N, C-alpha and C positions, 0 to 999 in steps of 0.2 A: 827802471832799469839805474842802475844807481852810476855817479859821476864817475865813477875807477873806472867801470865796464862800458861806459861809453867813451872812453879817451881811448880804450883800447881801439874802439871800430874806427878811433878818427884818426888815430896813429896808423891806422891800416892805408889812410890815402896821404900821409907825409913822401915828400919826396927824397929821403932818407931809407935807406931798402935795411938799414938796422934797426929801426925804430918801426920802419914795419913789421919785422920779420919777429923782432920783440913782442908786437902786438897781437900778432898771428899765433906766437906759441901760449899768449895768456887767455884767449878766446879760447884756443884748445883744453887750456886747463880749466877754464872754469865750464867749461861743458859738458866735461867727465862724468858732472852730477848733474841731477835736474837745475832749471833754473828759474825764476818767474820771468825774465824778459825775453821769451821766444818767439815770441808776435810782435816782437816791437819791431824786431828787423828781419823778419820771416820771408818779406814782401820784397824789403830791398835785397836780399839773399836770392830771390828766386830769379829778380830782373840780374842780379851780375852772372848766372849759370848761361846767360848771352852775353855776356860782354865781350867787347873789342880786346879788351886786355887778358892773356890766360891766366894768369895770376891770381885776378881777381874771378875768373870764373871755378877755377879750380882749391883754390881759398871758399867759396859759397857753398858748392859739393860740398868741401871737409864737413863746414860749419853746422851745414842741413842735416847731413849725415850725423852726428854728434847731437845737435840739436832735437832728434826724434823723440829723447826720451822726454824731452821738455814739452809734449804735443799731445795733450789731452783730448781735441779736438782731432786727431790722428789729420790732421791734414797729410801729412807726410805719405799717408796713402795714395792722396788723389795729385800731390804735385810728386810720384816718385819718377812717372814716367821724364821730366825736366832733368832729373837728377840723375838720373838712371843715365839721361843721352850726355854726359858730361865725359862718361865711364870712355865713352867713344868717340872722344873731342879730336879733331885732325893734329893740334899739338900731343903727341905721345907724352910726355911728362904731365900733363894736367890732367890725361884721359889715366895715366895709373895714379894719378896723386889721388881723384877721385875714385877710381877703384879698390884701393887700398884701403880707404877708409868709409864707403858704402854699408859695409859688415855691422857698422854701428845702429844702424834702422832698424836692425832686426833686436836690438836690446829692448827695443819701446814695447814692446806686444806681441801676441801668438801670430796676428795680422801680418804684421808688417817683418816676423821673421819668415813667416810664407812667402812671401814675395819677394826677399833676399835673397830664400833658397831656392825659390822656382825659376829669378833671373840668372843668378850663378849657375845653376844647373843647365837652363838653356844656352847661356852663354859660353860656357865652358864644352859644351857638346858642341857648338855651332861659330866657335870662334875661329877655325884651323883655315879658315880663307883670310883673315885678319893678320898683317903685319902685326910680328912680335906677339905670335899668337902664345908662345911655349911661354911668355912672361904674364900674358894674360890668366892663364891656368895656374902658373904658380898664385897671381896675385889671389885668384877665387879659391883656391886650395887655403891658402894663408888666412883668407878671409874667413872662412868655413872654421878653420883654428880658433883662430880670434873670438869669433861666434860660440864654436864650444866651451871655449877655457871660460866664458862669460856666464852660463848660462847653461852648461852641463847635461844637455840633452842629447843622448843617443840617436840619434836618428839625423842629427847635424853630422854627428861623427861618420855614423855608417853611409851617411851620403856621400862624404867627400871619400871615402874609401871607396867606393861604385865609379865616381869619376876617376881618383886615380885607376883603376881596374883598367877604365878604359882607354887610355894612356896606350899606344902601338907603341911607342919608340921606352926602349927598356930604359935607356938615360934617364928620360924624362920620367917617366914613372916613377925613378930610383930618388930625383932629384924632390919630386912632389910627396913622395911617401917621407922621406926625410922629414918634412914639415909636422907630420901626424909622430912622430918616434916620441918614447918614453910617455906615451898616455896609457 
């Protein structure tokens, strides 16, 4: 890892929230493409998924999801349950930030894409007892749209449309469908 990227990770520990946020943004930008340093931070990020600090949990989840494209060993497949658990975090903002970024795991390959699709489908169907279930469902549909936009696989689009059809409340069905308009 070069000194520049190393400084971003150091700045995440700053007491200054502005410096932390800038470092966070830079790490996300770096991880939009494949990087060679993924395994240098992998274990640290896994540990931070269970940190007492909800900001660290959310960042770790977002970074790991983005680093999946830089994971030729497919560690994310085994570590996915730990990452998925953060999407159910007691602090809803942490859960939501994690859920909104986890679709990126599906960019890493077919196996990872199936993992995302299976988990999204199951969660959409079974989240009705969770608090904020409509937001969870919205984020899942949005995640599927992001994944579709990147990989252009019709089965992703069809899965999303099938899930939208399952929504019984017309108001939310329209809201979820709006994500897929103009495709």
